[in-house]
C-alpha positions in Angstrom: 126.1 49.4 45.2 123.5 51.4 43.2 122.8 48.4 40.9 122.4 46.1 43.9 120.0 48.5 45.5 118.1 48.8 42.2 117.9 45.0 41.9 116.6 44.7 45.4 113.9 47.4 44.7 112.9 45.7 41.4 112.5 42.4 43.1 110.3 43.8 45.8 108.2 45.7 43.2 107.7 42.6 41.0 106.9 40.2 43.8 104.4 42.5 45.4 102.4 43.3 42.3 100.6 39.9 41.9 99.8 39.8 45.6 98.0 43.1 45.6 96.4 42.5 42.2 94.9 39.1 43.2 93.7 40.7 46.4 92.1 43.5 44.4 90.3 41.1 42.2 88.4 39.9 45.2 87.0 43.4 45.5 85.8 43.6 41.9 82.1 43.8 43.0 82.7 46.7 45.3 82.7 50.4 44.4 85.5 52.4 42.8 86.5 54.0 46.1 87.0 50.6 47.7 88.8 49.1 44.8 91.0 52.1 44.6 91.9 52.0 48.2 93.0 48.3 47.9 94.8 48.6 44.5 96.7 51.8 45.4 98.3 50.0 48.3 100.8 48.6 45.8 101.8 52.1 44.6 102.2 53.3 48.2 104.3 50.2 49.0 106.5 50.8 45.9 107.1 54.4 46.8 108.0 53.4 50.4 110.2 50.6 49.2 112.0 52.9 46.7 113.0 55.1 49.6 114.2 52.2 51.8 116.0 50.3 49.1 117.4 53.0 46.8 117.4 56.1 49.1 115.2 57.9 46.5 112.6 60.2 48.1 110.5 63.1 46.9 109.5 66.6 47.9 106.3 68.3 46.9 105.6 72.1 46.7 102.3 73.7 45.8 100.0 71.4 47.8 98.1 74.5 48.9 96.8 74.8 45.3 94.7 71.7 45.9 92.7 73.1 48.7 89.0 73.5 47.8 89.4 71.7 44.5 86.8 68.9 44.4 87.9 67.4 41.1 90.4 68.4 38.3 92.4 67.4 35.3 96.0 66.9 36.1 98.5 67.8 33.3 101.8 66.3 34.1 105.2 65.6 32.7 105.8 61.9 32.0 109.3 60.8 32.4 109.1 57.4 34.1 106.8 55.0 35.9 107.5 56.9 39.2 104.8 59.6 38.7 102.1 57.0 38.0 102.8 55.5 41.4 103.6 58.6 43.5 100.6 60.6 42.3 98.4 58.0 44.1 99.9 59.3 47.3 100.1 63.0 46.4 96.7 63.5 44.8 93.1 62.4 45.6 91.7 59.2 44.0 92.3 59.3 40.2 92.2 57.6 36.9 94.6 57.9 34.0 94.2 58.4 30.3 96.4 55.6 28.9 97.0 53.2 26.0 94.5 50.4 26.0 97.3 47.9 25.4 98.6 48.5 29.0 95.5 46.6 30.3 96.8 43.4 28.7 99.9 43.3 30.9 99.5 40.4 33.4 98.8 41.6 37.0 99.9 45.2 36.4 97.3 45.7 33.6 94.6 43.8 35.5 95.1 46.1 38.5 94.8 49.1 36.2 91.6 47.7 34.7 90.0 47.5 38.2 90.5 51.3 38.5 88.4 52.1 35.3 91.0 54.2 33.5 90.2 56.0 30.2 91.8 53.4 28.0 92.1 54.6 24.4 93.3 53.3 21.1 95.6 56.2 20.0 95.1 55.2 16.3 91.4 55.9 16.6 91.8 59.6 16.1 88.6 61.6 16.7 86.9 58.6 18.3 89.6 58.4 20.9 89.3 62.2 21.6 85.5 61.8 22.1 86.2 58.9 24.5 88.6 61.1 26.5 85.9 63.8 26.8 83.0 61.6 27.5 84.6 59.1 29.9 86.8 61.8 31.5 83.8 64.0 32.2 82.0 61.0 33.8 84.9 60.4 36.1 85.2 64.1 37.0 81.5 64.4 37.8 81.9 61.4 40.1 84.6 63.2 42.0 87.5 61.3 40.5 90.5 63.2 39.3 91.8 62.5 35.8 95.6 62.4 35.1 96.7 63.2 31.6 100.2 63.3 30.2 99.7 65.9 27.5 103.0 65.2 25.7 101.6 61.7 25.0 104.5 59.5 26.0 107.5 59.2 28.4 110.3 61.6 27.5 113.8 61.8 28.7 114.9 64.9 30.7 115.4 67.9 28.5 113.1 66.6 25.8 109.7 68.3 25.2 106.8 67.8 22.9 103.9 70.0 22.0 100.8 69.3 24.2 98.1 67.2 22.5 94.5 68.5 22.3 92.7 65.8 24.3 93.3 67.0 27.9 92.5 70.6 27.1 89.4 69.6 25.2 88.3 67.5 28.2 88.9 70.5 30.6 87.1 73.0 28.3 84.0 70.9 27.6 83.7 69.5 31.2 84.4 72.9 32.9 86.8 71.4 35.4 90.1 73.1 36.1 93.5 71.9 35.1 96.2 71.4 37.7 99.7 71.6 36.0 102.5 69.5 37.6 106.2 69.5 36.9 108.7 67.0 38.3 112.2 65.7 37.6 111.6 62.0 38.2 113.4 61.1 35.0 116.7 62.3 36.4 116.5 59.5 39.0 114.2 56.8 37.5 114.8 56.6 33.8 112.3 55.6 31.1 114.3 52.5 30.4 116.9 50.5 32.4 117.1 49.1 35.9 119.3 51.7 37.7 117.7 54.1 40.2 119.7 57.0 41.5 119.6 58.1 45.1 118.3 61.6 45.8 115.1 63.7 46.1 112.6 64.1 43.2 111.1 67.6 43.0 107.4 67.8 42.4 105.8 71.2 41.8 102.1 71.7 41.7 100.7 74.9 40.0 97.7 76.9 40.7 94.4 75.7 39.0 93.9 76.9 35.4 90.2 77.7 35.2 88.9 76.2 31.9 85.5 77.7 31.6 86.7 81.0 30.2 89.5 79.7 28.0 89.7 78.0 24.7 91.4 74.6 24.5 94.5 76.2 22.9 94.7 78.8 25.7 94.5 76.0 28.3 97.3 74.1 26.7 99.4 77.3 26.3 99.1 78.3 29.9 99.8 74.8 31.2 102.7 74.2 28.9 104.4 77.5 29.7 104.1 77.0 33.4 105.4 73.4 33.3 108.3 74.3 31.0 109.4 77.2 33.3 109.4 74.8 36.3 111.3 72.2 34.4 114.0 74.7 33.5 114.6 75.2 37.2 114.4 71.6 38.5 115.6 69.4 35.7 119.1 67.9 36.2 121.4 67.9 33.2 122.3 64.4 32.0 119.7 62.9 34.4 118.4 60.1 32.2 120.3 57.0 33.3 
């Protein structure tokens, strides 16, 4: 039954993507806020459809930490595609720091491109870092939140990597706070494979880390320690399907 539900979910997700993307292309001349409102409808639909088809929901704690924050850099675990969708419902309008090659994926990538992400070539080294700082600061100053996965790639539950420098450098040089986020989506929606497990994904939002008085390494240290503590509590053993 779980596989049948997962196939039903996947079908709805794939069929709906071209519809929303083509609709979004009609709004290309409009402002970011208008394009975002249109394109994000797909993410909202997918999260709703996931609950209906697979009985997979989520619960958020720590929303009070967002009160009064006009713009911030989100540091989050990256375990699946779920967080890239759900964050569009949980947080204010946002862009992501991502691999430029994702923009080449038909429909999905086109939709991403309409939302002006910070699309980098990871092999570019310092040039990519400067791009994150410059373009990320531009987005933040425009009131757009920036989502960064500081471990750099999707990781299975229980796997951790040292945080990269880019997100912390952006926060330090821009002066905007970091919002740390932990979640256990990978225990229900794996990095690879079709199966989605029923249950409730836990999302925990931490207090803002003020960047103006900290070094980049101190920002990373505080965010990494907080996220890892939360993951120790919410991660399900053997969750990657």
